[in-house]
C-alpha positions, 0 to 999 in steps of 0.5 A: 535135232534140238528144238525150240518153243516159239509162241505165235503172237501175231500171224494169221495166214490164209489157208491157200498156203500149203499145209505146214508152211511157215510164211516169211521164214519165221518159226511159228509163222504162216501156220495153216489154220484151215478154213478159218473164218473171221466173220460168221455172217456178212452183217458183222463180227461173227464166230471164229472157226478154227480148223487147228487152235495152235500157238506153240510149236516145237520146231527147228529153225525154219529152213529156207527151202520154199520159193524165195526163202519161204520156210518149210516146217517138217511135217513131223512137228505137229501144232499144239492146242492153245488158247491164245492164238491170233484167231482166239484173241480175235474171237475172245475180243467180242467179250470186251469189244473196246478193251484198250490195247497197245497199238499194233503194226499190221499188214494185210495183203495178197501176193503172187505166192497166195493169190491168182492175178484175177483177184489181185487186179481187182484190188490194185490201187494206182499210185495216184490213188495212194493218198486217197486210200491212206486217208480212207483207211486212217479215218477208220475208228481203230486205225491210227496210221495207214499205207499201201503197197500195190504192184503187179505181184502184191497188194499190201496194206500196212496199218497202226491199229489201236485194236489189232483185231478190230483193225483187221475187220476194218481193213478187210471191209475196206478191201471188200468195198474197194474191190467188190470182192466179198469178205469171205472170199478175201479171207481165203487168200489174205495173209495177216501179220502183226508187229515183229512178224509184220516188220520182218515181212516188209524188210524181206519185201524190200530186200527182194526175198519175197519177190517172184524174182529173188533179189529184183531191184524194182521193189526197193524203189517201190517201197521208197515211193510208199514212203515218199507219197506217205510223207505228204499224207497226214494218215501216214504217221510216225511209226509207219514212216520209221518202219518204211525208212528202216525197210529201205535201209534193210533192202539197201544193206542186203543188196550191198552186203550179199550177192543176192542181186548178182544175176538177179532178174526182174519181172521184165527179164523173166517175161523175155525169158518166158518168150524165149522158152515158148518160141521156136529155135531162134527165139526173140531175134527172128520174130516180129515184136510189139511192146504196148506201153513205154514205162519203166517195165517196157524200158527193161523189156527193151533192154533185155530183148536187145540182150537176146538179139532182138534189135527191131521192135515196135512200141505202141504208146499214148505219147511219142516222147517216152519212145523217143527217149528210149530210142536215144537210150538204145541207139543200137536198136531199131525202135519204131513208134506207133500211136495207140490208134494203130494198136490192132494193125500192129498186133496183126503184124506181130508174133510176140506182144508184151503189154505193160500199161496202167490201163484198168480195162483190157486192151485186147479182147476176143472180139477185137483179136479174132479178126487179125491176121495170123502170126507168121510161121517164124513163130510156129504160127502162134501169136504170144501175148505176154501180159505183165500188167496188173490189172491185166491188159489181155483178156484170158479168153484170147487163148481160146482162139486158134494160133494164140497163147496168153501168159500173165505175171503168174506164169513167170513162176515157170521161169524163176523156179530154177536155181532153187538151192542158190535162192535158198542160200542167198535168202539165208544170208540176207536174213541175218541182215534183216534180223539185225535191222528188225532189232534196230527198228523194234528198239526205236519203236520201244523208245517211243514209249518213253518219249512223253516221260523224256518231254516232261522231264525236260519240261520240268528241268527247264521250268526249274532252271529258268526259275533258279536262273531268274532268282540268281539274276535278281541277286546280281548287279543290274549292270551285268553285260549281255555276255555275262548273262549269256554265260550264266544261261549257258552255265545253267543249261550245261548243268541241266544237260549233264544231270539229265544225260544219265536218266535219258540214256536209261530211257532211250535205246538205239538197238545196240544196248542190252536194256530190255523193254521192261527195264526201260519201262521201269526206268520211266516209271521211277523217273515219273515218281521221283520227279512227280512228272504226272503233274507236268502238263504237256501239249502233246498231239494224241490220236486215240480213235478207239472207243472206250 
């Protein structure tokens, strides 16, 4: 089989990932680094230990046989030592701590694939708190822009960092401070992706390729919400706005140009399927069902329960209006509303309990459940709690009680493990579209490098145009009409625009041309020299927080 040599330029993956697995379907991504440590002590930047110093990998195009299209590297392809891996770059930065480097887009996070819910729930940030988190992150010394994506299956922070290695340190320390989890423990589970690899990860997330349930649509709405909230916060910034806009485009294209959403299920539908698997014959149609919460996830629970023959259910919620809305939307079902004060009574009457709320404390504990009436024989005398909330609403210790079983979002893997080959094929189809959108985004971001030159060139041309126009008008009769003056103005602007069109085309990029980044930089430098643009003064907002 033909092999290619790929340089690992940006990826650090937590050692909990399986040996040899390459995250996100990229050759040379997701390489296992053993128990690598970014901090030698709690006091600050310490030595970096590498189980394997690896950058170059000779490997075939990554196959997509892992869960949700996560690629696997054949074990025969061994890692080769090098001195420029992401970890070594991090280590070497100690020698020159404030070296100015090009800003990097970076994502650090935890997901259902790498981290148990016990840790994810400690990091979960409610949507209402996203602006605060963005402000805190973007105020760090080496972070220019920040955003946060927090769902039941993932917690990810996207930043633009003036120094990626110091950005890693600042983000990890912020995560530790927010969650109370030591940095060393976080690093056992965190994945860290940089630049194009970070871009690909977000595009796969928005396309549903990284979801527990392949192709699920709710994640795209959540990515949209990140953009919506971020645009109201100063710390979000132009780069991340462009990144998330392109991610939404990628997600929409994947869903419209492939059949990845055909038959796709959501977390809620997977929860219902899990209930069917665990209940005796007859499933959800014969047992007493309770849903705690009346949000989007609960709405989907109702929909999928009805499809399985369950037409009677009780919903406990803080307010009645949302339940009334569900009653109107599903008139064929008998949906009963109960207030939160009736939670334990309703639980004692239920065989199957779904929980989906935003509560940050458990609603069900061993103490308040152990005195309830046992479940009916219809469910085999077992009361099933299926908790799809993060943070969890049901204490795990309830499983110690007789006749009680507790499941959380991590247990849904049992449902989605089926149809692995079909998932692999759909992921491969979607990857072609994602690669195309990555190219478009990278071209757009590369073109940002030339924006100051474009502005200075236009400023220079406009200054010359106005000076020459004034000189021309001073030589013209004083009785020129307004129409004649406007004609001269339009003529001068037209000439300038025609002359600038060619140079501008050589600086801009839409992803469809063949110009490389180096070619655009060469063109930019040539224009700077030819027009002496270095002396052109512009008032351009600049945010460079890294120490020099």
